[in-house]
N, C-alpha and C positions, 0 to 999 in steps of 0.2 A: 851536448856531451853529457853522459851520465855514467855513474859507477857501473863497472862491468865492461865498458867499451875498451877495445884495443886500439891504441894509437901508435903510429910509427914516429919515433924521435931520432934525430941525427946521432945522439950520443949512445942510446941504449937499444936502438932498433924497436921492435914491437913490445909495448908495455901495456899492462892492464890497469885501467884507472880504478883506484879503490875509493876515492872520495872526490867530490866536486865542491869547491868553495867559491863564494862571492867576495870574500875578503882575504887578500894575500897575508895580512897580518895574522889572522887566525890560523892559516895554513902553516906559517912559519912557527907559531907557538906550538902547533901540533907536531913539529919536527920535519916538515916538508921544506927543505932548503937546498937540495942538490939539483942544480940546473940540468935540463935535458937539451936545451937549445931548440926546442920546438917553437915554431912561429907560424901562427895562422891569423893573427890579428884579433882573435876573440878569446883565446885561452893561453895561459902559460902552463907548462907541465913541470912539476918538481917531484923529486924523489926523497924518500926517507929510508935510511938504513935500518933494517930489522934483524940483521944477523950477518954472518959471514957470507958474502956474495949474494945477499938477498935484499930486495928493496920493495917498498910500496910506493905507488905513484898517485899524485893528486893533480887534478885540473883546477886552475884558478882563473875565474873570469877576469878579463882585463877591463 
């Protein structure tokens, strides 16, 4: 998975990945904490609020 990929999540449907992290702690420090309930065994997808009804999404390696 890489930045720019589109992923389907149960909570938000199709989302565009803005960043990819190897460390969940760093992703949370950067504000990505909203769960999407995406499960594939390799990545978690979290969102970050950026304004009214807008979010950025990050993939975090498990």
